Every structure is written in structure tokens, then in C-alpha cells.
RODO-2510 file (C-alpha; in nm, 4 decimals, decimal comma):
residues 387
     n   res          X          Y          Z
     1     m     0,6436     6,3547     3,6075
     2     s     0,8640     6,4040     3,9190
     3     a     0,8598     6,1275     4,1974
     4     p     0,7552     6,2214     4,5417
     5     i     1,0181     6,2600     4,8142
     6     t     1,0708     5,9484     4,9981
     7     k     1,1339     5,9557     5,3687
     8     r     1,4414     5,7487     5,3415
     9     e     1,6037     5,9989     5,0988
    10     p     1,8724     6,2160     5,2742
    11     v     1,7610     6,5818     5,2775
    12     s     1,9438     6,8301     5,4854
    13     h     1,8341     7,1756     5,3631
    14     r     1,6795     7,4254     5,6103
    15     v     1,3975     7,6261     5,4776
    16     l     1,2225     7,9523     5,6135
    17     h     0,8801     8,0355     5,4342
    18     l     0,7794     8,3921     5,4609
    19     i     0,4322     8,5269     5,3841
    20     s     0,2180     8,8030     5,4427
    21     s    -0,1357     8,6664     5,5425
    22     a    -0,4778     8,7987     5,5853
    23     g    -0,6569     8,4810     5,5888
    24     f    -0,6265     8,1179     5,4866
    25     l    -0,6522     8,1266     5,1329
    26     g    -0,4944     7,9687     4,8270
    27     a    -0,1360     8,0976     4,8609
    28     e    -0,1632     7,9956     5,2170
    29     n    -0,2872     7,6385     5,1443
    30     v     0,0058     7,5905     4,8989
    31     m     0,2771     7,7221     5,1514
    32     l     0,1540     7,4997     5,4140
    33     e     0,1175     7,1945     5,1923
    34     l     0,4844     7,2395     5,0790
    35     a     0,5928     7,2858     5,4359
    36     t     0,4182     6,9620     5,5391
    37     q     0,5654     6,7675     5,2762
    38     f     0,9234     6,8936     5,3548
    39     r     0,8678     6,8231     5,7246
    40     e     0,7732     6,4769     5,6566
    41     a     1,0672     6,4360     5,4228
    42     g     1,3094     6,5362     5,7092
    43     l     1,3773     6,9062     5,6033
    44     h     1,3962     7,1558     5,8801
    45     v     1,1080     7,3954     5,7987
    46     t     1,0045     7,7090     5,9632
    47     i     0,7063     7,9563     5,8763
    48     a     0,6977     8,3490     5,9469
    49     v     0,3682     8,5053     5,8905
    50     l     0,3612     8,8933     5,8438
    51     v     0,0399     9,0261     5,9887
    52     t    -0,0728     9,3926     6,0086
    53     g    -0,3062     9,5769     6,2680
    54     r    -0,5611     9,5942     5,9788
    55     t    -0,5594     9,2327     5,8980
    56     p    -0,4278     9,0530     6,2194
    57     n    -0,5022     8,6956     6,1002
    58     g    -0,3245     8,4005     6,2643
    59     d    -0,5011     8,1181     6,1081
    60     l    -0,2061     8,0197     5,9014
    61     a     0,0215     8,0075     6,2045
    62     e    -0,2147     7,8248     6,4040
    63     a    -0,2766     7,5588     6,1228
    64     a     0,1089     7,5250     6,0897
    65     r     0,1452     7,4530     6,4552
    66     k    -0,1335     7,1816     6,4359
    67     r     0,0982     6,9960     6,1963
    68     e     0,4121     7,0541     6,4180
    69     i     0,5639     7,3036     6,2079
    70     p     0,7319     7,5911     6,3974
    71     a     0,5458     7,9163     6,2989
    72     t     0,6164     8,2691     6,4220
    73     v     0,3740     8,5653     6,3669
    74     l     0,5582     8,8963     6,3067
    75     p     0,3398     9,2097     6,3598
    76     c     0,4133     9,4383     6,0914
    77     a     0,3442     9,8257     6,0481
    78     e     0,1550     9,9499     5,7538
    79     r     0,4641    10,1028     5,6209
    80     l     0,8122     9,9980     5,6063
    81     d     0,9017     9,8304     5,9387
    82     t     1,2700     9,8023     5,9959
    83     t     1,2163     9,6079     6,3143
    84     v     1,0500     9,3169     6,1118
    85     i     1,3501     9,3435     5,8518
    86     g     1,5893     9,2880     6,1657
    87     t     1,3824     9,0043     6,2991
    88     i     1,3743     8,8218     5,9599
    89     r     1,7534     8,8662     5,9352
    90     e     1,7882     8,7209     6,2719
    91     m     1,5703     8,4231     6,1985
    92     i     1,7710     8,3452     5,8862
    93     r     2,1085     8,3611     6,0968
    94     s     1,9817     8,1684     6,4021
    95     e     1,7963     7,9015     6,2092
    96     r     2,0893     7,8578     5,9759
    97     v     1,8513     7,8912     5,6854
    98     d     1,9707     7,7511     5,3463
    99     v     1,6641     7,8793     5,1435
   100     l     1,4368     8,1747     5,2008
   101     h     1,1219     8,1189     5,0353
   102     s     0,8776     8,4136     5,0151
   103     h     0,5103     8,4124     4,8762
   104     n     0,3491     8,7577     4,8025
   105     y     0,4653     9,1137     4,7355
   106     k     0,4746     9,2196     5,0803
   107     s     0,7011     8,9266     5,2084
   108     n     0,8984     8,9547     4,8786
   109     f     0,9821     9,3038     4,9746
   110     y     1,0699     9,2198     5,3298
   111     a     1,2828     8,9261     5,2216
   112     w     1,4619     9,1454     4,9617
   113     r     1,5549     9,4028     5,2381
   114     a     1,6365     9,1409     5,4958
   115     l     1,8865     8,9652     5,2504
   116     r     2,0643     9,2988     5,1422
   117     g     2,4318     9,2270     5,2232
   118     e     2,3692     8,8615     5,2778
   119     r     2,4157     8,5541     5,0567
   120     h     2,1422     8,3190     5,1019
   121     t     1,9506     8,1346     4,8453
   122     w     1,6146     8,3210     4,7674
   123     v     1,3160     8,1719     4,5987
   124     i     0,9916     8,3611     4,5373
   125     t     0,6578     8,1734     4,4385
   126     n     0,4185     8,4056     4,2461
   127     h     0,0711     8,2851     4,3013
   128     g    -0,1117     8,5285     4,0715
   129     r    -0,2263     8,8780     4,1477
   130     r    -0,5548     9,0486     4,2087
   131     a    -0,6671     9,2928     3,9329
   132     g    -0,7395     9,6439     3,9572
   133     l    -0,5567     9,9917     3,9237
   134     r    -0,4875    10,0268     4,3088
   135     l    -0,2702     9,7067     4,2853
   136     m    -0,0888     9,8097     3,9626
   137     l     0,1945     9,9824     4,1476
   138     y     0,2379     9,6943     4,4053
   139     n     0,2616     9,4500     4,0898
   140     l     0,5211     9,6786     3,9288
   141     a     0,7173     9,7062     4,2472
   142     d     0,6953     9,3429     4,2967
   143     a     0,8259     9,2620     3,9539
   144     y     1,1399     9,4856     4,0309
   145     v     1,2094     9,3031     4,3710
   146     a     1,1760     8,9580     4,2044
   147     r     1,4585     9,0401     3,9482
   148     h     1,6873     8,9986     4,2511
   149     a     1,5659     8,6496     4,3609
   150     d     1,7559     8,3331     4,2707
   151     r     1,4529     8,1765     4,1170
   152     v     1,0858     8,2937     4,0693
   153     v     0,8347     8,0265     4,0510
   154     a     0,5281     8,0906     3,8711
   155     v     0,2115     7,8586     3,9295
   156     s     0,1130     7,8795     3,5593
   157     d     0,2471     7,9583     3,2219
   158     r     0,0459     8,2791     3,2102
   159     i     0,2110     8,4164     3,5230
   160     a     0,5438     8,3242     3,3926
   161     r     0,4612     8,5329     3,0578
   162     k     0,3696     8,8131     3,2754
   163     l     0,6835     8,7908     3,4871
   164     r     0,9089     8,7781     3,1687
   165     f     0,7032     9,0945     3,0294
   166     a     0,7794     9,2718     3,3542
   167     g     1,1461     9,2263     3,3267
   168     v     1,2259     8,9022     3,5341
   169     r     1,4992     8,7030     3,3734
   170     r     1,3712     8,4135     3,1559
   171     d     1,6458     8,1830     3,3089
   172     s     1,5321     8,2595     3,6741
   173     i     1,1632     8,1653     3,5948
   174     r     1,0349     7,8089     3,6673
   175     v     0,6779     7,6985     3,6326
   176     i     0,5545     7,4597     3,9144
   177     d     0,2120     7,3551     3,9399
   178     n     0,0293     7,3891     4,2715
   179     g    -0,0387     7,0535     4,4559
   180     i    -0,2810     6,9377     4,7157
   181     d    -0,3049     6,6554     4,9804
   182     t    -0,5212     6,4329     4,7893
   183     k    -0,5768     6,2045     5,0804
   184     r    -0,7726     6,4574     5,2439
   185     f    -1,0548     6,4481     4,9985
   186     t    -1,1028     6,0742     4,9474
   187     g    -1,4083     5,9299     5,0913
   188     i    -1,7658     5,8541     5,0288
   189     g    -2,0577     6,1024     5,1115
   190     a    -2,0842     6,3852     5,3324
   191     p    -2,2275     6,3553     5,6996
   192     s    -2,5895     6,3037     5,7057
   193     w    -2,6416     6,6051     5,8923
   194     l    -2,4433     6,8616     5,7017
   195     r    -2,7005     6,9537     5,4396
   196     a    -2,9581     6,9924     5,6950
   197     s    -2,7262     7,2381     5,8970
   198     l    -2,7122     7,4468     5,5835
   199     g    -3,0739     7,4388     5,5251
   200     i    -3,0635     7,2242     5,2269
   201     p    -3,3244     6,9374     5,1728
   202     s    -3,1514     6,5901     5,1522
   203     d    -3,2953     6,5324     4,8161
   204     a    -3,1983     6,8600     4,6581
   205     r    -2,9424     6,9017     4,3893
   206     v    -2,6474     7,1030     4,5242
   207     v    -2,4223     7,3266     4,3074
   208     g    -2,1432     7,4652     4,5063
   209     t    -1,8299     7,6919     4,4718
   210     i    -1,5492     7,7936     4,7078
   211     g    -1,3375     8,1063     4,6885
   212     s    -1,2830     8,4493     4,8160
   213     l    -1,5814     8,6766     4,7451
   214     t    -1,3934     8,9294     4,5321
   215     r    -1,4716     9,0452     4,1870
   216     e    -1,1988     8,8585     3,9939
   217     k    -1,3517     8,5266     4,1256
   218     g    -1,6646     8,5962     3,8977
   219     h    -1,9339     8,4830     4,1488
   220     i    -2,1824     8,7369     4,0162
   221     h    -2,1823     8,5413     3,6829
   222     l    -2,2859     8,2146     3,8980
   223     i    -2,5480     8,4110     4,0589
   224     r    -2,7053     8,5165     3,7310
   225     a    -2,6827     8,1521     3,6154
   226     v    -2,9128     8,0291     3,8934
   227     s    -3,2383     8,1110     3,7287
   228     r    -3,1533     7,9243     3,4165
   229     v    -3,0634     7,6147     3,6253
   230     l    -3,3831     7,6399     3,8440
   231     e    -3,5904     7,6456     3,5199
   232     r    -3,4757     7,2869     3,4674
   233     f    -3,4157     7,1849     3,8070
   234     p    -3,6525     7,3638     4,0386
   235     s    -3,5292     7,1708     4,3622
   236     a    -3,1650     7,3014     4,3070
   237     y    -2,9564     7,4901     4,5751
   238     f    -2,6463     7,7025     4,5235
   239     l    -2,3984     7,6913     4,8084
   240     i    -2,1202     7,9681     4,8003
   241     i    -1,8472     7,8950     5,0374
   242     g    -1,5996     8,2056     5,1294
   243     d    -1,6149     8,5505     5,2385
   244     g    -1,4740     8,8704     5,1115
   245     p    -1,5920     9,2350     5,0130
   246     e    -1,8418     9,1149     4,7271
   247     r    -2,0596     8,9353     4,9897
   248     g    -2,3292     9,2167     5,0185
   249     v    -2,3196     9,2843     4,6223
   250     l    -2,3823     8,8978     4,5525
   251     a    -2,6523     8,8929     4,8049
   252     d    -2,8369     9,1893     4,6624
   253     e    -2,8121     9,0507     4,3144
   254     a    -2,9643     8,7160     4,4409
   255     w    -3,2530     8,9212     4,6000
   256     k    -3,3027     9,1352     4,2772
   257     l    -3,3207     8,8079     4,0647
   258     g    -3,5682     8,6483     4,3176
   259     i    -3,3615     8,3609     4,3962
   260     r    -3,2152     8,4558     4,7363
   261     e    -3,3618     8,1618     4,9214
   262     r    -3,1824     7,9244     4,6869
   263     v    -2,8391     8,0900     4,7348
   264     i    -2,6693     8,0012     5,0609
   265     f    -2,3711     8,2074     5,1707
   266     a    -2,1899     7,9727     5,4078
   267     g    -1,9079     8,1852     5,4818
   268     s    -1,5510     8,0728     5,5514
   269     r    -1,5412     7,6932     5,6543
   270     t    -1,2844     7,4571     5,7754
   271     d    -1,4731     7,1455     5,6646
   272     i    -1,4082     7,1830     5,2908
   273     p    -1,3783     6,7974     5,2102
   274     d    -1,7240     6,7300     5,3817
   275     l    -1,8811     7,0268     5,1874
   276     l    -1,7392     6,9108     4,8585
   277     r    -1,8883     6,5801     4,9203
   278     a    -2,2366     6,7420     4,9759
   279     m    -2,2246     6,8707     4,6147
   280     d    -2,3534     6,7319     4,2957
   281     v    -2,1750     6,9933     4,0788
   282     f    -1,8736     7,2222     4,1577
   283     a    -1,8901     7,5470     3,9616
   284     f    -1,5729     7,7811     3,9324
   285     p    -1,6671     8,1101     3,7689
   286     s    -1,3346     8,2914     3,8171
   287     l    -1,2191     8,5872     3,5750
   288     l    -0,8644     8,5819     3,6827
   289     e    -0,6693     8,2826     3,8299
   290     g    -0,3210     8,1139     3,8645
   291     l    -0,3739     7,7590     3,9467
   292     p    -0,6678     7,7547     4,1976
   293     m    -0,6552     7,5319     4,4840
   294     a    -1,0374     7,4899     4,5312
   295     l    -1,0673     7,3561     4,1848
   296     l    -0,7815     7,0893     4,2658
   297     e    -0,9743     7,0016     4,5652
   298     a    -1,3205     6,9664     4,4057
   299     q    -1,1575     6,7422     4,1396
   300     a    -0,9630     6,5298     4,4002
   301     a    -1,2932     6,4965     4,5745
   302     g    -1,4388     6,3538     4,2635
   303     v    -1,6987     6,6178     4,2152
   304     p    -1,8380     6,6738     3,8581
   305     t    -1,6869     7,0266     3,7776
   306     v    -1,7652     7,3483     3,5557
   307     a    -1,4918     7,6065     3,5267
   308     t    -1,3795     7,8899     3,3143
   309     t    -1,1020     7,8966     3,0694
   310     v    -0,8525     8,1243     3,2633
   311     g    -0,5112     8,0778     3,3880
   312     a    -0,3981     7,7387     3,4390
   313     i    -0,7557     7,5843     3,4399
   314     p    -0,7328     7,4297     3,1161
   315     t    -0,4371     7,2334     3,2177
   316     v    -0,6371     7,0866     3,4858
   317     i    -0,9681     7,0489     3,3120
   318     r    -0,9740     6,8723     2,9749
   319     d    -1,3089     6,9788     2,8437
   320     g    -1,5528     6,6703     2,8388
   321     v    -1,3022     6,4563     2,9741
   322     t    -1,2128     6,5493     3,3276
   323     g    -1,4856     6,8393     3,3483
   324     m    -1,6493     7,0907     3,1330
   325     l    -1,4843     7,4421     3,0441
   326     v    -1,6741     7,7602     2,9596
   327     p    -1,5823     8,1231     2,8721
   328     p    -1,5291     8,3627     3,1704
   329     g    -1,8146     8,5951     3,2408
   330     d    -2,0568     8,3856     3,0387
   331     s    -2,3547     8,3075     3,2807
   332     a    -2,5591     8,1361     3,0148
   333     a    -2,2705     7,8758     2,9414
   334     i    -2,2188     7,8227     3,3028
   335     a    -2,5846     7,7432     3,3503
   336     g    -2,5965     7,5245     3,0428
   337     s    -2,2920     7,3184     3,1606
   338     i    -2,4261     7,2827     3,5182
   339     a    -2,7551     7,1634     3,3759
   340     r    -2,5887     6,9064     3,1325
   341     l    -2,3870     6,7432     3,4276
   342     l    -2,7097     6,7245     3,6338
   343     e    -2,8952     6,5789     3,3359
   344     n    -2,6436     6,3296     3,2492
   345     p    -2,5247     6,1612     3,5760
   346     d    -2,3354     5,8744     3,4110
   347     a    -2,1325     6,1207     3,1953
   348     a    -2,0762     6,3456     3,4994
   349     r    -1,9517     6,0583     3,7178
   350     a    -1,7156     5,9514     3,4386
   351     m    -1,5631     6,3013     3,4110
   352     a    -1,5420     6,3203     3,7970
   353     v    -1,3553     5,9959     3,8198
   354     a    -1,0839     6,1012     3,5358
   355     g    -1,0743     6,4287     3,7090
   356     a    -0,9835     6,2813     4,0598
   357     e    -0,7184     6,0346     3,8783
   358     r    -0,5623     6,3339     3,6936
   359     v    -0,5256     6,5414     4,0002
   360     r    -0,3681     6,2407     4,2038
   361     h    -0,1014     6,1927     3,9219
   362     t    -0,0120     6,5430     3,8334
   363     f    -0,1405     6,7818     4,1171
   364     s    -0,0477     6,6281     4,4289
   365     a     0,1388     6,7882     4,7186
   366     e     0,4115     6,5261     4,6995
   367     v     0,4805     6,5963     4,3299
   368     m     0,4965     6,9684     4,3948
   369     a     0,7296     6,9246     4,6870
   370     r     0,9654     6,6972     4,4835
   371     k     0,9841     6,9813     4,1971
   372     y     1,0657     7,2572     4,4696
   373     l     1,3183     7,0340     4,6277
   374     d     1,4724     6,9653     4,2879
   375     l     1,4905     7,3518     4,2191
   376     y     1,6519     7,4131     4,5864
   377     r     1,9276     7,1631     4,4836
   378     e     1,9810     7,3093     4,1453
   379     i     2,0437     7,6740     4,2961
   380     l     2,2465     7,5499     4,5890
   381     r     2,4821     7,3387     4,3361
   382     t     2,5044     7,6539     4,1163
   383     q     2,6105     7,8760     4,4195
   384     e     2,8685     7,6145     4,5374
   385     g     3,0198     7,5917     4,2076
   386     r     2,9428     7,2346     4,1512
   387     p     2,8296     7,0804     3,8223
***
């Protein structure tokens, strides 16, 4: 395991993170944690956030500034915006950037164009892709762009395999696990008023989930598991945190199943550590994943967890040891595993403790940052011709 970066370690690299953001989601969390670790270790770190008129979200830039990380919002046209390309190029020069690090297909494309004719280290992190025919062309174009980067980081082995299949050179791909600031999720209990503010009785069992309300997150299968859980635990409530295009579909399904009063759609929230502490079980029904930050956060908070066997989730959860694994799309299995955790609090607590310990040792932001810093140094040494 890589050791964390120490504050006494001499680090002089200057890094510019580039990301296109429509909200404060998984990729944004990863990038901000990485930037925070680098800043605390003494690197010069800057963030540039591409936003469009359709998704003018400045949450990431605001969060970065609160951590005293310089952040610039770059308004970007829907189509190719040559002004933004020039702005990025000027930022690279004026900030004397050593490493340009981009984080999704739009920012990858603009990084590629900004670096044409320039010689700067370029790293891409592929956080995973949403499914669907509409995005297939974007994914293919992104794979082409990624072939020009010095290194492409995949957050799971599955993503690394897809990158190789898409033509990205094997020797340019690295797998680095996501990491979180585990200290944010330590603590005992949620504020006494929190459940009441959500309309949940203080003595109720709470099953929660966190994630964008999109099809690939699989919330519909959790909704369909609710009735089975209620048969065994009539006082249970289900707390769904996050927002997205599937919210109406999910609410309609809950009405049809007659469980709407037990399913609470809390929307996007900033008090995630407290919300996790209010849960008795965390359920993660995703159908498509890389390495989900929400799952790492739930494990770090010591919440007994049920999750699907997709993406890198089985590297986080060892079935029956640090949580419970279920097949994707299987509502009956989701319900059964939730019920087993609720029925066996001692076993659930043991899994939660083991899960929190595993996240602290393997999936912390400090460990993640060390691996990225080692990668930067590897590229820079190669480019300088040093052994």
C-alpha cells in the first residue's frame, strides 16, 4: 500500500485540474479530494471548471474556494468554443503548469485541443461512463482523445479493460482507486433533530441510499424491494438522497406499489456525514459503476451495507465480511440482504466495523493522492530522460 504524502516531503509540481461539471457528483468529489491533498502537501493546485448555459453549475468551484484552492469557472458554448481553448492554454502558461489533469470527456477534449503544439504532461482520469446509445459516440470520441494523453487512470479494472478494448495503449493505463477523506465520516450518531426534519420517527429503521437519480444507479430495484422489507419490518423508512431525471419515475413507482409514504426523496444534500449516521442500513443498487464515492463514504461512516456486484464494488465489499453483495437488478436479493442486516444487528455491526477499517487503510484520500503523485513523477522523469 502506498504511504500518504507527508507535509515535510519536498513537492514542487504545479497541477491544473480541468473538469466539466453539471453538479457536485462522484467525479467532482474525487477531484476535489485529490486537489485538497495536493494543496496540503505543498503542491500548487488550480481548478478550472467548464460550465455551459444549460448546466451553469458552480458548486464545485465554490467548494474548492472554501478549501482555499484557486478555482476558475469557464463558461463554455455547447459546441466547440475556441475562446475556452485559448483560455486554458493561457492558464497553463501563466500558472507554469507541470501537469494538466482532466476528468471527463468534455474536459479531455478541451485539454487535447489546448495542448496541441505544446509539451506538457497530460493525465486523464476516467471515472466511468453512463450507459445509453446517446452517449456511445461521446465514449468512442473520448477513447480516441485519450490515446494522446501521457497516462490514463481508470478507477476500476473494468474501466481499464474497456479502455484497452477502445484502443488506449496498455502501457499508458493505470488503475488507481478512488479515495475519500475518512475523517469527515467518523463520529457517533446523527443530530437528534435530523430524522424528525425528514419526517422519520425516532424509533424507525432507516434504509438509505445516495446517488444521482439516473437509470444506471438502479434505484427502481430498491423501490421494488421496499414492500418485501416492510413485510418483516413494518416501521422501516427508505431515504433516497440525490436528484436527477428519474425522480418522477421512481416516485410514480412508489405510489403504484402503495409505499410512497415510506419512501422519502430528500434531494441533493450537503450534510451527507450526518445523513449516513441516521441510517441503519445503506443500500447501493447500482447497475453500472466505476468505484462509487457514496459507497466508500457509507463504509467509512460505519453503516452496514448492501451493494450490487458491479464495477469495482467487490473490491470494496467482501461479501459477508465488510458488507453484503447482491446481483444487479435483483429486488428480492436486495430486500433479503437488507432484512438480514436488520435482523442480525451484531453481525451487521461487525461487518460495518470491518468495512470502515478497510476503507481507512485502502481507500483514503491520502493513499489516492500518493498514487497520483507517484504517477506524475514517473511521467516527468521519463520526459526529462532520467532513469
